VOKEZA-287857 format. One record per atom (N, C-alpha, C): x, y, z; atom name. Coordinates in Angstrom, 2 decimals, always signed. Atoms other than C-alpha are relative to their C-alpha. Example, Ala and Ser with C-alpha at 12.3 -4.5 7.8 and 13.67 -1.06 7.14 Angstrom:
<r xx="+0.89" yy="-1.19" zz="+0.00" name="N"/>
<r xx="+12.30" yy="-4.50" zz="+7.80" name="CA"/>
<r xx="+0.90" yy="+1.20" zz="+0.00" name="C"/>
<r xx="-0.82" yy="-1.19" zz="-0.06" name="N"/>
<r xx="+13.67" yy="-1.06" zz="+7.14" name="CA"/>
<r xx="-0.77" yy="+1.09" zz="+0.73" name="C"/>
//
This chain:
<r xx="-1.02" yy="-1.00" zz="+0.41" name="N"/>
<r xx="+15.48" yy="-18.34" zz="-30.49" name="CA"/>
<r xx="-0.34" yy="+1.15" zz="+2.14" name="C"/>
<r xx="+0.18" yy="-0.25" zz="-1.01" name="N"/>
<r xx="+15.97" yy="-16.49" zz="-27.08" name="CA"/>
<r xx="-0.59" yy="+1.92" zz="+0.42" name="C"/>
<r xx="+0.22" yy="-1.84" zz="-0.06" name="N"/>
<r xx="+14.26" yy="-12.27" zz="-26.10" name="CA"/>
<r xx="+1.00" yy="+0.41" zz="+0.53" name="C"/>
<r xx="-0.40" yy="-0.80" zz="-0.18" name="N"/>
<r xx="+16.08" yy="-9.75" zz="-26.37" name="CA"/>
<r xx="-0.25" yy="+1.21" zz="+1.34" name="C"/>
<r xx="+0.70" yy="-1.43" zz="-1.23" name="N"/>
<r xx="+16.03" yy="-6.91" zz="-23.01" name="CA"/>
<r xx="-0.48" yy="+0.55" zz="-0.82" name="C"/>
<r xx="+0.42" yy="-0.89" zz="-0.21" name="N"/>
<r xx="+13.72" yy="-4.92" zz="-22.88" name="CA"/>
<r xx="+0.25" yy="+1.39" zz="+0.37" name="C"/>
<r xx="-0.75" yy="-1.14" zz="-1.09" name="N"/>
<r xx="+14.63" yy="-1.97" zz="-20.51" name="CA"/>
<r xx="+1.51" yy="+0.04" zz="+0.46" name="C"/>
<r xx="-1.74" yy="+0.05" zz="-0.39" name="N"/>
<r xx="+18.30" yy="-0.80" zz="-19.12" name="CA"/>
<r xx="-0.79" yy="+0.55" zz="+1.20" name="C"/>
<r xx="-0.15" yy="-0.12" zz="-2.11" name="N"/>
<r xx="+18.27" yy="-0.51" zz="-14.83" name="CA"/>
<r xx="+1.22" yy="+1.44" zz="-0.12" name="C"/>
<r xx="-0.78" yy="-1.41" zz="+0.05" name="N"/>
<r xx="+19.42" yy="+2.95" zz="-14.47" name="CA"/>
<r xx="+0.88" yy="-0.02" zz="+0.72" name="C"/>
<r xx="-0.88" yy="-0.07" zz="-0.72" name="N"/>
<r xx="+21.73" yy="+2.12" zz="-11.75" name="CA"/>
<r xx="+1.36" yy="-0.55" zz="-0.48" name="C"/>
<r xx="-1.19" yy="+0.59" zz="+1.10" name="N"/>
<r xx="+23.92" yy="-0.75" zz="-13.75" name="CA"/>
<r xx="+0.09" yy="+0.27" zz="-1.23" name="C"/>
<r xx="-0.18" yy="+0.02" zz="+1.94" name="N"/>
<r xx="+23.09" yy="-0.04" zz="-17.17" name="CA"/>
<r xx="-0.32" yy="-1.46" zz="-0.39" name="C"/>
<r xx="-0.14" yy="+0.64" zz="+0.94" name="N"/>
<r xx="+22.49" yy="-3.22" zz="-18.09" name="CA"/>
<r xx="-1.42" yy="-0.90" zz="+0.05" name="C"/>
<r xx="+1.62" yy="+0.17" zz="+0.97" name="N"/>
<r xx="+19.52" yy="-5.04" zz="-20.04" name="CA"/>
<r xx="-0.62" yy="-0.86" zz="+0.61" name="C"/>
<r xx="+1.04" yy="+1.18" zz="-1.01" name="N"/>
<r xx="+16.40" yy="-6.74" zz="-17.99" name="CA"/>
<r xx="-1.07" yy="-0.04" zz="-1.24" name="C"/>
<r xx="+1.54" yy="-0.39" zz="+0.09" name="N"/>
<r xx="+12.87" yy="-7.85" zz="-19.13" name="CA"/>
<r xx="-0.90" yy="+0.65" zz="+1.29" name="C"/>
<r xx="-0.19" yy="-0.42" zz="-0.45" name="N"/>
<r xx="+10.92" yy="-6.39" zz="-18.48" name="CA"/>
<r xx="-1.09" yy="-0.17" zz="+1.91" name="C"/>
<r xx="+0.50" yy="+0.86" zz="-1.04" name="N"/>
<r xx="+9.12" yy="-8.58" zz="-15.68" name="CA"/>
<r xx="+1.34" yy="+0.09" zz="+1.47" name="C"/>
<r xx="-1.23" yy="+0.63" zz="-0.78" name="N"/>
<r xx="+12.71" yy="-8.72" zz="-14.08" name="CA"/>
<r xx="+0.42" yy="+1.94" zz="+1.35" name="C"/>
<r xx="-0.78" yy="-1.83" zz="-0.11" name="N"/>
<r xx="+13.02" yy="-4.57" zz="-13.09" name="CA"/>
<r xx="-1.51" yy="+0.12" zz="+0.82" name="C"/>
<r xx="+0.90" yy="-0.31" zz="-1.30" name="N"/>
<r xx="+11.26" yy="-2.89" zz="-10.33" name="CA"/>
<r xx="-0.10" yy="+1.94" zz="-0.43" name="C"/>
<r xx="-0.20" yy="-1.68" zz="-0.17" name="N"/>
<r xx="+10.26" yy="+0.98" zz="-10.37" name="CA"/>
<r xx="+0.41" yy="+0.45" zz="+1.51" name="C"/>
<r xx="-0.40" yy="-1.09" zz="-1.01" name="N"/>
<r xx="+11.74" yy="+3.03" zz="-7.63" name="CA"/>
<r xx="-0.37" yy="+1.31" zz="+0.25" name="C"/>
<r xx="-0.27" yy="-1.36" zz="-0.36" name="N"/>
<r xx="+10.45" yy="+6.11" zz="-6.19" name="CA"/>
<r xx="+1.13" yy="+0.34" zz="+0.85" name="C"/>
<r xx="-1.59" yy="-1.18" zz="-0.03" name="N"/>
<r xx="+13.40" yy="+9.14" zz="-6.11" name="CA"/>
<r xx="-0.56" yy="+0.03" zz="+1.44" name="C"/>
<r xx="+0.49" yy="-0.25" zz="-1.61" name="N"/>
<r xx="+11.15" yy="+10.03" zz="-3.08" name="CA"/>
<r xx="-0.88" yy="-1.18" zz="+0.98" name="C"/>
<r xx="+1.19" yy="+1.25" zz="+0.02" name="N"/>
<r xx="+9.52" yy="+7.47" zz="-1.24" name="CA"/>
<r xx="-1.37" yy="+0.62" zz="+0.53" name="C"/>
<r xx="+1.74" yy="-0.41" zz="+0.20" name="N"/>
<r xx="+5.44" yy="+7.90" zz="-1.47" name="CA"/>
<r xx="-0.19" yy="+0.47" zz="+1.40" name="C"/>
<r xx="+1.22" yy="-0.38" zz="-1.63" name="N"/>
<r xx="+4.72" yy="+8.09" zz="+2.72" name="CA"/>
<r xx="+1.26" yy="+1.44" zz="-0.06" name="C"/>
<r xx="-0.43" yy="-1.34" zz="-0.01" name="N"/>
<r xx="+7.20" yy="+11.60" zz="+2.29" name="CA"/>
<r xx="+0.13" yy="+0.43" zz="-0.77" name="C"/>
<r xx="+0.37" yy="-0.89" zz="+1.56" name="N"/>
<r xx="+5.76" yy="+12.83" zz="-0.72" name="CA"/>
<r xx="+0.36" yy="-0.49" zz="-1.09" name="C"/>
<r xx="-0.06" yy="+0.47" zz="+2.09" name="N"/>
<r xx="+6.70" yy="+10.81" zz="-4.10" name="CA"/>
<r xx="-0.52" yy="-0.51" zz="-0.33" name="C"/>
<r xx="+1.48" yy="-0.08" zz="+0.81" name="N"/>
<r xx="+4.73" yy="+10.76" zz="-6.31" name="CA"/>
<r xx="+0.40" yy="-0.72" zz="-1.46" name="C"/>
<r xx="-1.13" yy="+0.98" zz="+0.71" name="N"/>
<r xx="+4.97" yy="+8.07" zz="-9.24" name="CA"/>
<r xx="+0.10" yy="+0.73" zz="-1.39" name="C"/>
<r xx="+0.00" yy="-0.83" zz="+0.58" name="N"/>
<r xx="+5.74" yy="+10.69" zz="-11.79" name="CA"/>
<r xx="+2.10" yy="-0.35" zz="-0.25" name="C"/>
<r xx="-0.93" yy="-0.12" zz="-0.75" name="N"/>
<r xx="+9.31" yy="+10.53" zz="-9.68" name="CA"/>
<r xx="+0.65" yy="-1.26" zz="-0.40" name="C"/>
<r xx="-0.72" yy="+0.89" zz="-0.75" name="N"/>
<r xx="+10.37" yy="+7.16" zz="-10.17" name="CA"/>
<r xx="+1.05" yy="-0.69" zz="-1.53" name="C"/>
<r xx="-0.40" yy="+0.56" zz="+1.38" name="N"/>
<r xx="+13.16" yy="+5.22" zz="-12.38" name="CA"/>
<r xx="-0.13" yy="-1.69" zz="+0.42" name="C"/>
<r xx="+0.36" yy="+1.15" zz="+0.56" name="N"/>
<r xx="+13.47" yy="+1.87" zz="-13.51" name="CA"/>
<r xx="+1.19" yy="-0.85" zz="+0.86" name="C"/>
<r xx="-1.26" yy="+0.86" zz="-0.58" name="N"/>
<r xx="+15.95" yy="-0.73" zz="-11.75" name="CA"/>
<r xx="+0.42" yy="-0.98" zz="+0.41" name="C"/>
<r xx="-0.43" yy="+1.30" zz="+0.97" name="N"/>
<r xx="+16.79" yy="-4.31" zz="-12.18" name="CA"/>
<r xx="-0.05" yy="-0.15" zz="+1.96" name="C"/>
<r xx="+0.21" yy="+0.63" zz="-1.14" name="N"/>
<r xx="+15.89" yy="-6.43" zz="-8.46" name="CA"/>
<r xx="+1.34" yy="+0.20" zz="+0.86" name="C"/>
<r xx="-1.21" yy="+0.29" zz="-0.63" name="N"/>
<r xx="+19.57" yy="-6.99" zz="-7.67" name="CA"/>
<r xx="+0.44" yy="+1.44" zz="+0.22" name="C"/>
<r xx="-0.18" yy="-1.35" zz="-0.26" name="N"/>
<r xx="+20.36" yy="-3.07" zz="-7.48" name="CA"/>
<r xx="-1.19" yy="+1.09" zz="+1.25" name="C"/>
<r xx="+0.77" yy="-0.60" zz="-0.94" name="N"/>
<r xx="+17.02" yy="-2.27" zz="-5.87" name="CA"/>
<r xx="-0.01" yy="-0.40" zz="+1.21" name="C"/>
<r xx="+0.27" yy="+0.80" zz="-0.43" name="N"/>
<r xx="+17.73" yy="-4.36" zz="-3.18" name="CA"/>
<r xx="+1.22" yy="+0.62" zz="+0.82" name="C"/>
<r xx="-0.95" yy="-0.33" zz="-0.57" name="N"/>
<r xx="+20.88" yy="-2.56" zz="-2.38" name="CA"/>
<r xx="+0.47" yy="+0.99" zz="-0.02" name="C"/>
<r xx="+0.56" yy="-1.20" zz="-0.37" name="N"/>
<r xx="+20.10" yy="+0.49" zz="-2.90" name="CA"/>
<r xx="-1.10" yy="+0.73" zz="+1.02" name="C"/>
<r xx="+0.66" yy="-0.11" zz="-1.00" name="N"/>
<r xx="+17.93" yy="+0.21" zz="-0.24" name="CA"/>
<r xx="+0.34" yy="-0.65" zz="+1.54" name="C"/>
<r xx="-0.46" yy="+0.13" zz="-1.38" name="N"/>
<r xx="+19.93" yy="-1.33" zz="+2.24" name="CA"/>
<r xx="+1.02" yy="+1.63" zz="+0.15" name="C"/>
<r xx="-1.09" yy="-1.41" zz="-0.39" name="N"/>
<r xx="+22.61" yy="+2.15" zz="+1.44" name="CA"/>
<r xx="-0.94" yy="+0.70" zz="+0.80" name="C"/>
<r xx="+0.96" yy="-1.10" zz="-0.71" name="N"/>
<r xx="+19.16" yy="+4.40" zz="+2.04" name="CA"/>
<r xx="-0.01" yy="-0.82" zz="+1.65" name="C"/>
<r xx="-0.16" yy="+0.70" zz="-1.85" name="N"/>
<r xx="+18.63" yy="+1.90" zz="+5.81" name="CA"/>
<r xx="+1.64" yy="+0.67" zz="+0.30" name="C"/>
<r xx="-1.56" yy="-0.39" zz="-1.45" name="N"/>
<r xx="+22.63" yy="+2.95" zz="+6.39" name="CA"/>
<r xx="-0.27" yy="+1.28" zz="-0.07" name="C"/>
<r xx="-0.48" yy="-0.98" zz="-0.37" name="N"/>
<r xx="+22.15" yy="+6.07" zz="+6.00" name="CA"/>
<r xx="-0.85" yy="+0.88" zz="+0.60" name="C"/>
<r xx="+0.34" yy="-0.19" zz="-0.57" name="N"/>
<r xx="+19.25" yy="+6.76" zz="+7.36" name="CA"/>
<r xx="+0.32" yy="+0.22" zz="+2.08" name="C"/>
<r xx="-0.05" yy="+0.00" zz="-1.33" name="N"/>
<r xx="+20.12" yy="+5.28" zz="+10.83" name="CA"/>
<r xx="+1.23" yy="+0.42" zz="+0.32" name="C"/>
<r xx="-0.83" yy="-0.83" zz="-0.38" name="N"/>
<r xx="+23.32" yy="+7.16" zz="+10.78" name="CA"/>
<r xx="-0.18" yy="+1.26" zz="+0.23" name="C"/>
<r xx="+0.64" yy="-1.09" zz="-0.37" name="N"/>
<r xx="+21.28" yy="+10.15" zz="+10.47" name="CA"/>
<r xx="-0.81" yy="+0.38" zz="+1.37" name="C"/>
<r xx="+0.58" yy="+0.09" zz="-1.59" name="N"/>
<r xx="+19.26" yy="+8.95" zz="+13.51" name="CA"/>
<r xx="+1.24" yy="-0.35" zz="+1.25" name="C"/>
<r xx="-0.96" yy="-0.27" zz="-1.23" name="N"/>
<r xx="+22.53" yy="+8.23" zz="+15.16" name="CA"/>
<r xx="+0.81" yy="+0.96" zz="+0.45" name="C"/>
<r xx="-0.30" yy="-0.86" zz="-0.57" name="N"/>
<r xx="+23.34" yy="+11.36" zz="+15.27" name="CA"/>
<r xx="-0.88" yy="+1.32" zz="+0.28" name="C"/>
<r xx="+0.85" yy="-1.39" zz="-0.35" name="N"/>
<r xx="+20.29" yy="+13.32" zz="+16.01" name="CA"/>
<r xx="-0.11" yy="-0.07" zz="+1.77" name="C"/>
<r xx="+0.00" yy="-0.07" zz="-1.09" name="N"/>
<r xx="+20.13" yy="+14.94" zz="+19.34" name="CA"/>
<r xx="-0.97" yy="-0.73" zz="+0.74" name="C"/>
<r xx="+0.84" yy="+1.13" zz="-1.08" name="N"/>
<r xx="+18.55" yy="+12.78" zz="+22.17" name="CA"/>
<r xx="-1.18" yy="+1.03" zz="+0.10" name="C"/>
<r xx="+0.94" yy="-0.46" zz="-0.45" name="N"/>
<r xx="+16.19" yy="+15.96" zz="+22.70" name="CA"/>
<r xx="-1.03" yy="-0.42" zz="-1.34" name="C"/>
<r xx="+0.82" yy="-0.09" zz="+1.17" name="N"/>
<r xx="+14.40" yy="+15.38" zz="+19.08" name="CA"/>
<r xx="-0.84" yy="-1.58" zz="+0.02" name="C"/>
<r xx="+0.99" yy="+0.89" zz="-0.64" name="N"/>
<r xx="+13.40" yy="+11.71" zz="+20.83" name="CA"/>
<r xx="-0.49" yy="+0.01" zz="+0.81" name="C"/>
<r xx="+1.13" yy="+0.05" zz="-0.83" name="N"/>
<r xx="+12.11" yy="+13.13" zz="+23.59" name="CA"/>
<r xx="-1.58" yy="-0.03" zz="-0.15" name="C"/>
<r xx="+1.17" yy="-0.34" zz="+0.42" name="N"/>
<r xx="+9.75" yy="+15.52" zz="+21.92" name="CA"/>
<r xx="-0.74" yy="-0.85" zz="-0.59" name="C"/>
<r xx="+0.50" yy="+1.09" zz="+0.36" name="N"/>
<r xx="+8.78" yy="+12.97" zz="+20.16" name="CA"/>
<r xx="-1.31" yy="-1.49" zz="+0.84" name="C"/>
<r xx="+0.76" yy="+0.95" zz="-0.84" name="N"/>
<r xx="+7.31" yy="+10.61" zz="+23.14" name="CA"/>
<r xx="-1.02" yy="+1.72" zz="+0.61" name="C"/>
<r xx="+0.85" yy="-0.83" zz="-0.90" name="N"/>
<r xx="+6.13" yy="+13.63" zz="+24.77" name="CA"/>
<r xx="-1.13" yy="+0.55" zz="-0.63" name="C"/>
<r xx="+0.15" yy="-0.57" zz="+0.79" name="N"/>
<r xx="+4.52" yy="+14.91" zz="+21.94" name="CA"/>
<r xx="-1.42" yy="-1.75" zz="-0.09" name="C"/>
<r xx="+0.43" yy="+0.59" zz="-0.52" name="N"/>
<r xx="+2.84" yy="+11.29" zz="+22.28" name="CA"/>
<r xx="-0.81" yy="-0.44" zz="+1.27" name="C"/>
<r xx="+0.62" yy="-0.14" zz="-1.11" name="N"/>
<r xx="+2.26" yy="+11.52" zz="+25.50" name="CA"/>
<r xx="-1.84" yy="+1.32" zz="+0.37" name="C"/>
<r xx="+1.17" yy="-1.55" zz="+0.01" name="N"/>
<r xx="+0.00" yy="+15.37" zz="+25.03" name="CA"/>
<r xx="-1.36" yy="-1.02" zz="-1.14" name="C"/>
<r xx="+1.10" yy="+0.65" zz="+0.99" name="N"/>
<r xx="-1.87" yy="+13.03" zz="+22.05" name="CA"/>
<r xx="-0.45" yy="-0.79" zz="+0.78" name="C"/>
<r xx="+0.91" yy="+1.50" zz="-0.27" name="N"/>
<r xx="-3.19" yy="+9.74" zz="+23.87" name="CA"/>
<r xx="+0.23" yy="+0.02" zz="+1.34" name="C"/>
<r xx="-0.20" yy="-0.18" zz="-1.26" name="N"/>
<r xx="-2.42" yy="+10.90" zz="+27.72" name="CA"/>
<r xx="-1.06" yy="+1.22" zz="+0.18" name="C"/>
//
């Protein structure tokens, strides 16, 4: 007898077994995300979500003034030089 799915992916709403799901931090932990702010999503949706996030970050950086990057370089030089 086949086991029934136990959890639903937050994004695609399909049912999955526990081992087919990931807990995704809504805000990345490196930017202050906490474990209580997570959603349960399937592996496919998780990969796709990160692709979208990375594209959006790249677009933000493309539109960031060059001064932001030169200020970062200056800060590194000051701290390390």
